[in-house]
TIVEXKE-332775 format. One line per 8 residues: for each residue x, y, z of C-alpha. Coordinates in nm, 4 decimals. Each point is the difference from the previous one (the first is absolute). Example, Ala and Ser with C-alpha at 12.3 -4.5 7.8 and 13.67 -1.06 7.14 Angstrom:
2
1.2300,-0.4500,0.7800; 0.1370,0.3440,-0.0660
end
This chain:
92
-2.0278,1.0889,-1.0740; 0.0230,-0.1554,0.3456; 0.1274,0.1672,0.3121; 0.3363,-0.1394,0.0986; 0.0501,-0.0205,0.3733; 0.3373,0.0388,0.1655; -0.0189,-0.3621,0.1171; -0.0722,-0.1235,-0.3521
0.2953,0.2025,-0.1292; 0.2330,-0.1507,0.2620; -0.1263,-0.3507,-0.0791; 0.0517,0.0642,-0.3705; 0.3652,0.0939,0.0564; 0.0448,-0.2989,0.2330; -0.1497,-0.2300,-0.2644; 0.2452,0.1373,-0.2548
0.2826,-0.0811,0.2398; -0.1368,-0.3537,0.0464; -0.0053,-0.0465,-0.3777; 0.3633,0.1189,-0.0159; 0.0893,-0.2486,0.2750; -0.1596,-0.2736,-0.2115; -0.2562,-0.0679,0.2750; -0.3064,0.1030,-0.2035
-0.0893,-0.0594,-0.3615; 0.0116,0.2901,-0.2419; -0.3630,0.1147,-0.0315; 0.0439,0.0572,-0.3746; 0.1309,-0.3463,-0.0818; -0.1170,-0.2060,0.2972; 0.3509,-0.1437,0.0264; 0.2659,0.0423,0.2640
0.3111,0.1705,-0.1261; 0.3608,-0.0382,0.1024; 0.0826,0.2073,0.3084; 0.1084,0.3559,-0.0690; 0.1591,0.1198,0.3234; 0.0760,0.3428,-0.1440; -0.3692,0.0461,-0.0767; -0.1033,-0.1266,0.3434
0.2526,0.2306,0.1649; -0.1326,0.2931,-0.2003; -0.3559,-0.0699,0.1192; 0.1262,-0.0065,0.3601; 0.1794,0.3314,-0.0573; -0.3175,0.1526,-0.1439; -0.2015,-0.1132,0.3022; 0.2690,0.1350,0.2349
-0.0076,0.3324,-0.1840; -0.3780,0.0031,0.0279; 0.0301,-0.0637,0.3737; 0.2491,0.2845,0.0369; -0.1949,0.2502,-0.2099; -0.3374,-0.0738,0.1622; 0.1279,0.0058,0.3597; -0.2485,0.1916,0.2131
-0.2733,-0.0183,-0.2647; -0.1199,-0.3586,0.0389; -0.2609,-0.1472,0.2257; 0.1225,-0.2434,0.2634; -0.1342,-0.2892,-0.2090; 0.1726,0.1211,-0.3168; 0.3291,0.0535,0.1846; -0.0225,-0.3482,0.1542
-0.0820,-0.1609,-0.3344; 0.2869,0.1712,-0.1792; 0.2446,-0.0861,0.2783; -0.1090,-0.3630,0.0074; 0.0217,-0.0376,-0.3786; 0.3473,0.1549,-0.0003; 0.1174,-0.2261,0.2829; -0.1270,-0.3105,-0.1790
0.1520,0.0980,-0.3345; 0.3347,0.0852,0.1566; 0.0043,-0.3345,0.1785; -0.0866,-0.1767,-0.3248; 0.2819,0.1864,-0.1763; 0.2489,-0.1144,0.2641; -0.1295,-0.3573,-0.0250; 0.0277,-0.0081,-0.3781
0.3429,0.1596,-0.0125; 0.1268,-0.2329,0.2751; -0.1330,-0.3052,-0.1829; 0.1518,0.1246,-0.3246; 0.3390,0.0431,0.1680; -0.0150,-0.3464,0.1562; -0.1033,-0.1512,-0.3320; 0.3005,0.1594,-0.1717
0.2345,-0.1365,0.2686; -0.1364,-0.3520,-0.0479; 0.0290,0.0235,-0.3773; 0.3639,0.1121,0.0050
end
């Protein structure tokens, strides 16, 4: 059994979000899947909950990493949902 670091845990959750966004291939199949914004949003919520519940207990590096990952995922969520909305307008 390997020791899981906090950083590795955060990156694991971020990778799951990227798979849900359709940005990374599913590690089990090696194929990209259709975007699942609900799944991506849930990963962001989990990371936000982790940030809230660990406040005051993280090193400066861990806090910075978690904040940066959350910022990037939230931005990606806005980008994807904005593109999806624009795509629907063009299609109608």
